C-alpha atoms as one frame of an Amber mdcrd trajectory, in Angstrom:
protein
 130.050 -58.824-147.858 128.415 -56.034-146.096 126.635 -57.584-143.273 130.625
 -59.797-142.916 131.779 -56.240-142.184 129.641 -54.908-139.939 130.409 -56.578
-136.601 134.055 -55.807-137.448 132.695 -51.947-138.172 131.458 -52.165-134.624
 134.380 -53.270-132.584 136.416 -50.754-134.629 134.449 -48.055-133.186 134.821
 -49.095-129.683 138.037 -47.297-128.464 136.358 -44.018-129.186 133.664 -45.012
-126.981 134.146 -43.997-122.768 136.664 -45.587-121.280 136.542 -48.376-119.133
 137.611 -46.224-115.403 134.036 -44.116-116.743 132.321 -47.850-116.874 133.582
 -48.790-113.157 131.105 -47.888-110.375 132.205 -44.677-107.949 134.577 -45.078
-104.755 133.028 -45.439-101.520 134.336 -42.100-100.964 132.776 -40.353-103.973
 129.745 -42.388-102.499 129.907 -40.983 -99.351 130.750 -37.893-100.557 127.890
 -37.469-102.897 125.483 -38.136 -99.513 127.749 -36.058 -97.740 127.240 -32.693
-100.444 123.043 -33.630-101.069 123.479 -31.663 -96.985 126.538 -29.699 -96.773
 126.158 -28.217-100.723 128.072 -29.144-104.259 131.652 -30.412-103.655 130.756
 -29.488 -99.099 130.791 -25.077 -99.530 128.043 -25.265 -97.363 124.416 -24.253
 -97.569 122.505 -22.239 -95.101 121.734 -24.296 -92.198 124.438 -27.234 -92.863
 128.287 -25.481 -92.327 130.844 -26.262 -94.907 132.696 -29.400 -94.900 135.575
 -27.377 -96.856 138.313 -25.772 -95.120 137.987 -26.996 -92.331 140.872 -29.059
 -90.604 140.921 -32.436 -91.578 141.685 -33.553 -88.371 139.166 -31.258 -87.178
 136.758 -32.760 -89.352 137.769 -36.234 -87.998 137.780 -35.980 -84.709 134.471
 -34.715 -84.807 133.705 -37.708 -86.861 134.688 -39.795 -84.345 132.935 -37.780
 -82.043 129.712 -38.555 -82.684 130.975 -41.500 -83.654 132.043 -42.244 -80.145
 129.113 -40.974 -78.093 126.055 -41.086 -80.213 124.258 -39.817 -77.809 125.344
 -36.897 -76.955 125.211 -35.889 -80.999 121.648 -37.416 -80.646 120.537 -35.433
 -77.838 121.989 -31.786 -79.221 120.282 -32.578 -82.433 122.635 -33.606 -83.963
 121.840 -35.920 -87.523 125.470 -36.869 -88.640 125.504 -39.398 -85.680 123.345
 -41.597 -87.537 126.262 -40.991 -90.696 128.963 -41.656 -88.503 128.122 -44.350
 -86.588 128.318 -46.947 -89.567 131.903 -45.220 -90.927 134.382 -47.508 -90.858
 137.981 -45.755 -90.259 139.484 -46.004 -93.079 136.063 -44.191 -94.907 135.769
 -41.819 -92.551 140.231 -40.535 -93.102 139.279 -40.666 -96.358 136.863 -38.443
 -96.214 138.127 -35.639 -93.815 141.407 -35.817 -96.024 138.732 -35.210 -99.133
 136.830 -32.315 -98.197 139.653 -30.967 -95.108 142.909 -28.641 -95.630 146.465
 -29.835 -94.315 147.151 -29.655 -90.781
């Protein structure tokens, strides 16, 4: 009898485990933000030579990413490595990242 109850007991404990949302993969913006934070510091607050993303306006961040995206040679010529990252962002992700870090206009 005890053997037959064990599978049901295991199933009964599932609601106590992590919610399904915790098992879902992170969003595109969350993955990109993690990459941004690698250089720009935790939560994009800056890290020494890398400027803070937080505190800038969302419009200014989007404009800078678009500038690097539209003219990667100019960005690379001035020593900005961001042109490589901006080049592969689709417009939706670019705008979402700007909103994630930026302040409202």
